[in-house]
TORFI-457494 format. One record per residue (C-alpha): z, x, y; residue in one letter. Coordinates in steps of 0.05 Angstrom, whole numbers, plus 32768, in hexadecimal, padded with zeros to 4 digits. Each point is the difference from the previous one (the first is absolute). Example, Ala and Ser with C-alpha at 12.3 -4.5 7.8 and 13.67 -1.06 7.14 Angstrom:
! residues 2
809C80F67FA6A7FF3801B8045S
***
This chain:
! residues 183
7F477F347808X80208050802EX80337FE9802FX7FF280168048X804380178026X7FEE8009804EX803680358016X80077FFC8053X80178047802BX8004802A8034X7FB9802C8016X8036802F8014X801E80297FC8X7FF1803D7FEFX7FFB80257FB4X803E801D7FF6X80217FD08027X803A7FD37FE2X7FE77FBF8014X7FA780227FE2X802D80147FC5X801A7FB57FF4X7FBE7FEE800EX7FE3802F7FCDX80377FEF7FCBX7FF07FA38003X7FAF801B7FFEX801D802D7FB5X80247FC77FDFX7FC67FCA801AX7FD0802C7FE4X801E80067FC2X80097FC17FEFX7FAC7FFA8012X800A7FD58034X7FCB7FFB8031X8022801B8047X7FE07FDB804AX8012802D803AX7FE280108048X7FE2802B7FE1X800A803C803AX8035802A8004X80588003800DX80137FE07FC7X7FBF7FD57FDFX7FE680497FFAX803C800E7FD3X80037FB77FDBX7FBA80207FF5X800D80427FE2X80387FE37FD1X7FD77FCF7FE9X7FBD801E7FFBX801B804C7FDDX80247FC77FC0X7FBF7FD97FFEX80107FCA802DX7FC57FE28015X800E80058057X7FD47FD18032X800F80068046X7FEE7FD98026X7FDE80168041X7FE87FDC8043X7FD08013803BX802C7FF08035X8031802C7FEEX7FDD80327FEDX7FDD7FFC8051X80437FFF8013X800A80407FD4X7FCF80357FE7X801380117FC1X7FEA7FE07FBCX80227FEE7FC2X802880267FDDX7FE580327FB7X80287FD87FCBX7FD17FC08016X7FD67FEE7FBEX7FD77FBE801EX80087FE98052X7FFF7FBC8015X7FE8800E8043X801B7FC98029X7FD87FF38052X80437FF28027X804A800D7FF3X80057FA87FEFX7FCC7FFE7FCCX801B80447FE6X80577FE47FF9X7FE07FB27FEFX7FEF80317FC2X8037802C7FF2X80297FBA7FF9X7FD57FCB7FE0X7FE0803F7FCCX8041800A7FD9X80337FF17FD5X803C8017801AX801380298048X802D80408003X800580228046X80308032800CX80148017803EX7FCE7FFD8047X7FF77FE68037X7FDF7FC18029X7FC47FFF7FD3X803380057FB7X80237FD8802AX7FBD7FD18005X7FE77FFB7FC2X804A7FF47FEAX7FFA7FBC8026X7FC47FEE7FEEX80087FFF7FC8X80447FD57FF9X7FE37FD2803BX7FC97FEB7FCBX802A80017FC5X802A7FC28038X7FCC7FDD7FF6X7FDA80067FC8X7FC780228013X800080297FD0X801D80127FB7X804980037FF7X800980467FF8X803E803F8018X800580208035X802880347FEDX802280358036X800A80447FF7X803C801C801AX803F7FEF802AX7FE67FEF8045X7FCF7FC37FF8X804A7FE87FD5X801E80118040X7FBF7FE28032X80117FBB7FD5X80417FFB800AX800180038040X7FC97FD48009X800F7FCC7FD9X8051800B801AX7FE57FFA804FX7FCF7FCA7FEAX7FFE7FEB7FB4X800A7FB88025X7FAE80017FFFX7FFA801E7FAAX80087FD67FCFX802980117FC9X7FBF7FEA7FCDX7FDA8039802DX8026802A8005X7FF980067FA1X7FBD80278007X801C80418025X803380347FCFX801B8043800DX800680427FDBX80208039800EX7FC980387FDEX7FB57FFC7FD6X80247FF57FC8X801F7FC28011X7FD07FEA8023X7FD880057FBEX802D7FDF7FD5X80007FC58031X7FB67FF47FFAX8009800B7FB6X80337FC27FFBX7FC77FD7803DX7FC380137FD6X801980067FC2X7FDA804F7FFBX802A801D7FB8X
***
């Protein structure tokens, strides 16, 4: 069975920016390994991952939402091969979290943080099957280190096991391979 990887990330990076390029490279690696990529389906890193995976013959699913498009009139990016349409943002988030075998978070803002924490919380309370959450880049690692330093008494060591850190797309793919046995 083909593994599905949800990729979370910011919607603002533009083509040519370092963040867009990093997401594009991640998409290429996922596509080269025959993985199905799930993204939010729109702009920024979602577009870059979709483009990279699509150009390497990976299957790209865009999980879109009526509420998002009412807020910001935009359709799925050009590299979405299959659209999973959701009515609400909550349904979209739940789909991205529950229908993947692993999640990778690129740098992003409030929405990306929500996706990380929602996935992590559902893992912690056994709502979803165990899966890794790979946080790409030093930013998320610093955020989590600060969180644990300031509020660590509220997060058990067992719950921290779901998070893994990767400095770059190649390292993220290596972690995926370790968790999912891709090769």
